[in-house]
Structure formats: structure tokens, C-alpha cells
N, C-alpha and C positions, 0 to 999 in steps of 0.2 A: 503329448497324447491326451486327448480329452476323454472324460468318462462317458459311458453310454447314457443316453437319455432314458430315464426310468419311466417317463410319461409316454404313453402310447401315442403314436402319431395320429393326427386328425385325418379322418377319412371322409370322402365326399358322401353326402347324404341324399343326393338325387337318385331316386329309384323309379324306373319305368313302371307305371301302374299296370298297364295291360300290354300284352304282346299279341301279334297276329296268331301265333300258335295257341295261345291261351284261349282266345275268342273262338277259333276254329274248333278246338277240343270241346269247349262248353257247348257250342252250337250242335256239334255232332252228337254229343251225349244227350242233349235235350230232344233231339229228333229220334233217338234210339227206339222208344216204345212204338213209334209209327211203323218201323220196318223190321224189327228184330224177328217177329214171327213169320214174316214173309220169306226170310232166308233160312227157315227151318229151325230156329232157336226158340227160346221161351222167355217170357217177361221177367221171371225171377232171376234169370242169369244177369240181366242188367243191374238188378239190385246188388247182387254179389260182386259184380265188377266194380261198382261205385264204392262199396264198403271196403273191399280189399285194396282198391286204388287209394282211398283215403289213408288206410293203414300203411300202404307201401310208401306213400309220400312222407308220412310221419317217420317211418323207419329209416328212410333214406337220409333224413336230416342227420342221423347218427352215422350210418355206414358210408353213404356217398359223399356228403358234404364235410363231415368232421373226420372221416377215416377211422371210426371206432367200430371194430368188428363185434357187434352185439348178436349173440346166437341164442339168447334167451328172451327175446322181445315178445314172444307169445304170452309171457306172464302178464305183461301190461294190457295186452288185448283181452286176455281172459279176466283180469281184475275189473276192467271196464264193463265187460259183459255181466259179471256177477254184481257189481255195484249198481248197474242199471236195474237188474231184477230186484235186488234187495231194497233199493230206494222205492221202487214201485209198490212192493208189498208192505213196507214198514214206514215210509215217510208220506208219500203222496203219489197217486197215479197221474202224474203230470209229466209231459214229455220234457219240458225244460228242466224240471227238478231232476229227473232221472238222467238226462244227458249231462247235467252239471255234476251229478254224483259220479258218473262214469269217468268224466274227465278228471275230476278232483281226486277220486280214489286212485286212479292209475298214476297221476302226477305225484301223489304222496308216496306211492310205492316206488316210483322212479327216483324220488328224492332220497328215500332210504337206501336204495341200491347205489345211487350216485355218491353218497357219502363214503362208501367203501371202495368204489372202483375208479373214481375220477382221477386219482393219482397214478393209476396203472396205465400201461401201454401194451400194445401188441398182443401176444399170445396170452399174457397174464390177464389182460382186460377181457379177452374172449372167454377164457376159462371161468372167470368169475361171473360173467353174465350167464353162462350155462348153469353154474352152481346155483345162483339165485333163482333162475327160472325153474329149476327142479325143486327148489325149496317151496316156491309158491304153488307149483303143480301138486306137490305132496300135501300141502295144507288144504288145497281145494278138494282133495279126495278124503282126507281124514276128518276135516271139520264138518261132519255130516249134519249137525244141527244148524249150521249156517248156510252151507253151500249145497246141501242135499247129497253130498258124497259123490259116488260114481254116477248116480242118476242125474245129478245136476239140479238146477232150478227149472221147474216146468211151469207152464201156463202163464208165461210172460206175455202181456197184452201188447198189441200194436196200438200205441197211444195216439190220439189225434193231435194235430198241430194247433195248439191254442194260440190264436192271434188276438185275444181280448174280445173283439167284437164277433169273431167267427171261429169255429173249430173245424179244421179240415181233416176228415177221416183218412186213415192210412191202412184200412182193411185190405184193399185190393193191392196187387203188386205194382200196378201202374201208379197209384197214388203214393205208395211207399217209395217208389223209385224217384219221384220228383221231390219228395221230402229229403231223401238221402242226397239227391243231386244238389239241393240247396246247401247242405252241409259240405259236400265236396267242393263246391265253388268257393265257399268261404275259407275252407282249410287250404285249398290249393293257392288261392290268392294270398292268404296270410303267410303261408310258407314261402311263396315266391318273394314277397316283400321282405321277409326275414332274411333269406339267404342272399339277397342282393342289397342288404343294408350294411352299415358298418359292422354290426355284430356278425353278420354272415361272412364278411371279409376276414374277420378275426378267426372265425371257425375254419375257413379254408386255409388261413395261414398256419393254424395249428396242425391241420392235416398235412401240409407240405413239410413243415419242420417245427415240431413242438418246442424244441430247445431254443431255436432262434426267436420264436414268438415270445417265449418267456424272457429271453435276454433283452429284447427291445421294450419290455415293460408291460406286456399283457398279462393279466391274471388268468393263466391257463386253466387252473383248477376250477375257478368260478365259471369260466366259459364252458368248459366240458360239463360241469354240473348242470348249468342252465340248459345246455343242449339236450342232455339226457332227460331232464324233467319235462321239457317241452315235447320231445318226441314221445315219451311215455304217456303224457296226458292226452295227446292227440291219438295215439294208438288205442288208449282206453276209450276215447270217444267213438272210434270205429268199432271197438268191441261192444259198446253199448248198442249201437245201431245193428250190429250183427245179432245180438240177443233179441232185439225187438223183431228183426226180420225172421229169425228162426223160432221165435216164441219160446226160447229156452237158453240157458247158459250151462255149459258142461265142461268138465276138466280137460277134455282132449285138446281144446284150443290153447291150453297153456303148456302142452307137452313139447318135448324137444323137436319132434318131427314137424309139428305145426309151425314152430319157430323157424325150422329149416325151409318151409314153404316160402315164407316172406323173403328170406335171403335169396332163394332161387329166383323168385319173381323179379326181385330188384336187379340182380346181376344179369339175368337173361335179357331183361328189357334194356339194360344199359344205364342203370342208375349212377354208376361211377362217372359217367361223362355227360349225362343229359338230365335236366330237371324232370322231364316227362318220361324218362326211361322206365321208372317203376310202374307207371300206368300201362305202358306197352307190355311190360313183363306180366302184369296181372291179366291182361287180355289174352296173351299167348298161353299162359298157364291154364286159365279156366276154359279156353276154347280147346286146348289139348285134352283136358280132363273129359270134356263132354263129347268131342268129336272122335278122338282116339278111343275113349272109354266106351263108345258105342260099338266098337269092333272087338275090343279086348279088355279084360279086367286088368291087364298088366300095363296100363297106359303110362304109369310112372316110370317103367323101364325105358320107354321110348323118349319120354320127356327128359329123363335122366341122361340118356345118351346125347340128346340135343344140348343139355347143359354142359356136359363134358366137352363136346366139340366146340361150343362157344368159348369156354374157358381156355381151351387149347389154341384155337385159331382166331377167335374174335373176342378177346377179353373185354372189349368195350360194348359188347352186347348188340342187340338189334338196333337200338338207336344209333350206336356208333357206326354200324354197318351202313345204314341209310345216310348218315352224315358224310361218310367217306365217299359214297356214290355221288352225293350232291357236290362235294368239293371237287371230285374228279371231273364231273360234268362242267362245273364252272371254270376249271383250269384248262379244258380243251380249247385250243385255238379255233376261231371261226374260220371257215373256208375262205380263201382269197377270192375276191370278185373276178369274174371272167373278164378278160380284156377283149375289147372289140378290135377286129382287124378291118382295115379299110380296103375296099375292093379297088382293083386297077381299072 
């Protein structure tokens, strides 16, 4: 009997750079400002969709790809929002500096949390994410001299995109939309490459069986640590964009119910089975908020019922539902050609 190989097996490194779904998604989003008002919606909704979609893709790295149930992820989103505003007020009113501060601040917070929770699994991991999320939320309210307390940070400016030779303003919602779209494209492409890389395959192996992944030689703790840090940093980047779009940063985005929103978006969209599921969930959630909210203030009741039904009958979400329809259509046999009869 030979001893198990402690060295992780080599994995293929060829990753498809683009996919048709990716190009179609980007093209559709690029055209959105041209038709969104014609269907009765408003331009700022497009900005919200892109920011939350960026956040959802980052969050799904932990939940959907690694199988780690994080229910306090709003803390990283909020830390990014506060870091963006504080960098603007205290370091430099430069978009790249503030975005870097949002990403770095949230990544450092993610590293701190990951030090304590990366060795946990299941319900213990989930409970600790809730606990840390509540700690950061409590600090954001009580540290009034830094965060502004319950009032939050106000008068955060929409900074221009400084491209050395030209500065593109982001004052209008359309201009801000395309600036956020550029970030979304970079993040979605980067995460796609990551989850389809050897690192991403190890992440999925840990999701399927953590003990087996450890037995064949993978450093599970480090992979989980890195996954949490990357997810937290990109969530903070989305939080920084949110602060710029809202012109403020406030404690509510760090609360438990805001963390629950991103979980609902991801699961409803089908983030457990599809890379683009979180984006679908974001669109469904925000459209439900605005369309159902126009008829009743209890729109969350109806969306919550939809969430319950999906969990009960379609746990793979909207993306899984459409994928099953596609597979069913592909599996249906083609009708047999009609045979000609010869006349006498």
C-alpha cells in the first residue's frame, strides 16, 4: 500500500477568455441606457443593477463556488463604502485612490475575519460571519467621529474618471453608469478567469469534499482564506461605487438584513449552479422592488414568497430553471421525416 501523494495534482491551465454569454451580457448592459426609460424605468436603476451585480458576483465566490455560507458579507460592502468616503475626505479626491482604498480596506477586514473562520465549516462558519458582521455594524454606529454614526458620511462626491490626459465626469447617471460598467466588466472577467483556473478548481473541490481535498494535499485553510479575502475586497469595491452613486455611506448597508439581500439575490438567480446566476438574481430583486413596490409597500412579502417557492421547488434558481428548459428542448427527438408514397 503506497502513501498518498502530499503534493497537489497538476491541473490544466487553459482557460477560455470569453464566452458568448459573457459578450451578450456585456453588450446588453452597454445598450441599457438607450432603452431603459422607454420601458418605463429610470437611468439610476441601471447603476444600481451594475453595482449590486458586481457585489453579487464577488459574494458568490464564497457561497456558490466555495460553498461557504457567509451571512455577514454586508460588512465588507459597508467598509468599502466608508473607506471610499474617508479616502476622499482625508487622502485625495481621486477616483483611483478612493477605489483602491475601498478594495484594500474591505480586503484587510476580510483577512482579519478569515483568520478566525477559515478553519470552520457549516453552521459554525455561518454563525461566525453573522457575529463579525454585527461587530462591524456596531462599530460603524458607535465610532461617530470616524463614520458619522447613524447619520453616516455625507456629501461624498461623484469623482471624475481621471485618464491622465482627460477627466471624464460622472455627474450624470448615464456617465456614472458607463464608469461602473467598466468596473463590472473587469470584475466579471477577472472572476470568470479565477473560478476556471486551477485555483478555482481547488475551490470547487473544497466545496464538494473538504476532507478529501485536504487528504490529497491541498492547503484548504489557505485556499479558504484567499477566497474570503478576494470576495471581501471586491465586495468593498462595489461598496465604494455604491457610496459614490448614493453620495453617502451609512450603517444600514452593513446590517444583517442588507447581508440577507445579497444572499436572496444570489440564490434566487441560481448562483449555486450558474456563474451569471447572481446577476439574474440582482435584476429580479431590483425589478421586484420597483415594480411590485409601485403597487404595495409590502413588496418584500411577495418577493419572500417567491424565494420560499424557489427554495422548495427550484433550489437551482432562475438560471437553473432556464438551463433545464434548454436541456429538455435539446433532448427532444426531432420529428421523423415524412415518407413519400408512390402513386399507382
